C-alpha positions in Angstrom: 111.4 105.0 100.9 115.1 104.3 100.5 116.7 104.4 97.0 120.2 103.1 96.4 122.0 105.0 93.6 125.0 103.1 92.2 127.8 104.9 90.4 129.3 102.3 88.2 132.8 103.7 88.4 135.1 104.1 91.4 135.4 107.9 91.3 134.0 109.2 94.6 133.6 112.8 93.5 131.3 111.6 90.7 129.3 109.6 93.2 128.9 112.8 95.3 127.5 114.8 92.3 125.2 111.9 91.4 124.0 111.8 95.0 123.3 115.5 95.0 121.2 115.3 91.8 119.3 112.3 93.0 118.6 114.0 96.4 117.4 117.1 94.7 115.0 115.1 92.5 113.6 112.9 95.3 110.3 113.6 97.0 110.1 114.4 100.7 110.5 111.2 102.7 112.7 109.5 100.1 116.2 108.7 101.4 119.0 108.6 98.8 122.0 106.5 99.4 124.8 106.6 96.8 127.8 104.4 96.5 130.3 102.9 94.0 132.1 99.6 93.6 135.0 98.7 95.8 137.1 97.9 92.7 136.9 98.5 88.9 137.7 101.4 86.5 137.8 105.0 87.5 135.7 105.8 84.5 133.9 103.8 81.8 134.7 104.6 78.2 134.1 101.4 76.2 133.0 97.8 76.3 136.0 96.5 78.2 135.6 98.9 81.1 131.8 98.5 80.9 131.9 94.8 81.5 134.5 95.1 84.2 132.2 97.7 85.9 129.2 95.5 85.5 131.0 92.7 87.4 132.2 95.1 90.1 128.7 96.5 90.6 127.1 93.1 90.9 129.8 92.1 93.2 129.2 95.2 95.4 125.4 94.6 95.4 125.9 90.9 96.5 127.9 92.0 99.6 126.3 95.3 100.5 124.9 95.1 104.1 122.1 97.5 103.5 118.3 97.4 102.9 116.7 99.5 100.2 113.5 99.7 98.3 114.8 100.4 94.7 118.1 100.5 92.9 119.1 103.2 90.3 122.1 102.3 88.2 123.8 105.5 87.2 125.8 104.4 84.1 124.6 105.5 80.7 124.6 102.7 78.1 126.6 100.2 80.3 125.7 96.6 80.8 124.8 94.9 84.1 121.2 96.0 84.8 119.7 92.7 83.9 122.0 90.9 86.3 121.0 93.2 89.1 117.3 92.5 88.3 118.0 88.8 88.8 120.0 89.4 92.0 117.6 91.8 93.8 113.9 91.5 94.7 113.4 95.3 94.4 112.8 97.4 91.3 116.0 98.2 89.3 116.1 101.2 87.0 119.0 102.5 84.8 119.5 106.0 83.7 119.6 105.2 80.0 116.1 103.8 79.7 114.7 106.1 82.3 116.0 109.2 80.4 114.7 108.0 77.1 111.3 106.9 78.4 110.8 110.3 80.0 112.0 112.2 76.9 109.4 110.3 74.8 106.7 111.6 77.0 107.8 115.2 76.3 108.4 115.1 72.5 108.2 113.1 69.4 111.9 112.5 69.0 114.8 112.8 71.5 118.5 113.2 71.3 121.4 112.1 73.6 124.6 114.0 74.3 127.3 111.8 75.7 131.1 111.9 76.3 133.5 110.4 73.7 132.3 109.4 70.3 133.2 105.8 71.0 130.3 105.7 73.4 127.8 106.4 70.7 127.5 102.8 69.3 127.3 101.4 72.9 124.4 103.7 73.7 122.7 102.9 70.4 122.9 99.2 71.1 121.4 99.7 74.6 118.5 101.7 73.1 118.0 99.1 70.4 117.8 96.3 73.0 115.4 98.3 75.0 113.2 99.1 72.0 113.8 102.8 72.4 116.1 103.5 69.4 113.3 104.2 66.8 112.5 107.6 68.3 116.0 108.7 68.9 117.0 111.3 66.4 120.7 111.5 67.3 123.3 110.4 69.7 126.2 112.9 69.8 129.6 112.8 71.5 131.1 115.9 73.1 134.7 114.7 72.8 135.1 115.0 76.5 136.3 112.0 78.6 134.2 111.1 81.6 136.7 112.5 84.1 137.2 115.7 82.0 133.6 116.6 82.8 134.6 117.6 86.3 137.7 119.6 85.3 136.1 122.8 84.0 132.4 123.2 84.6 132.0 126.2 82.3 133.7 124.5 79.4 131.8 121.2 80.0 128.4 123.0 79.8 129.5 124.9 76.6 130.6 121.7 74.9 127.4 119.9 75.9 125.3 122.7 74.5 127.1 122.6 71.2 126.6 118.9 70.8 123.0 119.2 71.9 122.3 121.9 69.3 123.6 119.5 66.6 121.1 116.9 67.9 118.3 119.4 67.8 119.2 120.2 64.2 118.9 116.4 63.5 115.3 116.5 64.7 115.5 116.0 68.5 112.8 117.8 70.4 114.1 116.7 73.8 117.7 116.2 74.9 119.0 113.6 77.3 122.3 114.0 79.2 124.1 110.8 78.4 126.5 110.3 81.3 126.0 110.1 85.0 128.9 112.6 85.3 126.6 115.2 83.6 124.2 115.1 86.5 122.9 118.5 87.6 123.7 120.3 84.3 120.2 120.0 82.8 118.9 123.5 83.8 121.9 125.3 82.2 121.7 123.3 79.0 117.9 123.7 78.8 118.2 127.5 79.2 120.5 127.7 76.3 118.6 125.4 74.0 114.9 126.2 74.6 114.0 122.6 74.7 113.4 120.2 77.6 116.6 118.5 78.9 116.3 115.3 80.9 118.9 114.2 83.4 118.8 110.4 83.6 119.6 110.2 87.3 116.7 112.5 88.2 114.4 110.6 85.9 115.3 107.2 87.3 114.7 108.4 90.8 111.2 109.6 90.0 110.4 106.4 88.1 111.7 104.4 91.1 109.5 106.3 93.5 106.5 105.6 91.2 107.2 101.9 90.9 107.7 101.4 94.6 104.7 103.6 95.4 102.6 101.3 93.2 103.9 98.2 95.0 105.5 96.8 91.9 108.8 95.2 91.2 110.7 93.1 88.6 108.9 90.0 87.3 110.7 86.8 88.2 108.5 84.7 86.0 111.1 84.0 83.3 113.8 86.4 82.1 114.8 87.8 85.5 114.4 84.7 87.7 117.0 84.6 90.5 120.4 83.1 89.7 120.6 79.4 90.3 122.8 78.5 93.4 126.2 77.3 92.2 129.9 77.6 93.0 131.5 80.7 91.6 135.3 80.7 92.1 136.8 83.7 93.9 133.5 85.6 94.0 132.1 87.8 95.5 135.4 89.6 95.6 134.1 92.5 97.6 133.6 90.3 100.6 137.3 89.8 100.7 138.1 93.5 100.2 135.8 94.8 103.0 137.5 96.3 106.1 138.2 93.8 108.8 138.1 90.8 106.5 140.9 88.4 107.0 143.5 88.7 104.3 144.2 85.8 101.9 143.2 84.4 98.5 139.5 84.4 97.8 138.0 81.0 98.0 135.3 79.5 95.7 131.9 80.3 97.2 128.5 78.7 96.7 126.4 81.7 95.8 122.7 82.0 96.0 120.8 85.1 95.1 120.4 87.7 97.8 117.7 90.3 98.1 117.0 93.8 99.3 117.7 92.6 102.9 121.4 92.2 102.2 
């Protein structure tokens, strides 16, 4: 089984940490491939960057010459998953819903610790759309920017623990790490809190293995039917950014949905 893990930002060091966490969680025989878009923001901290990232991720998926059995989208609370479900014929899981679903199997109410406070409403909106907000006791920001997570590992863990304790006081029985950049920190946070801590990347990998193992994938009956073929000007951009591609202005392209065989 081969699982593609997509970091939604363009920071390669974050892709590497996400890859390490996904690989550690994967079962023997599961191959993890991690990548990021060829263009887009270096980190995602708001709606503007989130929508840019969603377009960049979909663009990357449409031009990626790689076969895989499932996709894990490693952005917490960001848009774009539904578009990937339309584009691909393999299961698509994101770390937001995967973390919350797993947390609800472990306790009555869960909490999420994320980066900046401005990310809180975005995450709440995502949980509401997914039908998962009712059992969320709290979403707490740490005040750290996404790229700051990598600057001082000891300080990052300390700040996450502080925000998580606040979520526990609000009624959370399980904590979810609310950023792909927090991948791999769950054990240290859990040791300090005494409650389960769910890493979304690891959770999504395990759910992906289960869905593929059961021979299931996204329904195309209605909501996630493949995109209708049509001309989309200057897209996919990544095809024009790839090494060896002739330089020049991107031309309008008649696009039809591609699948896991891309």
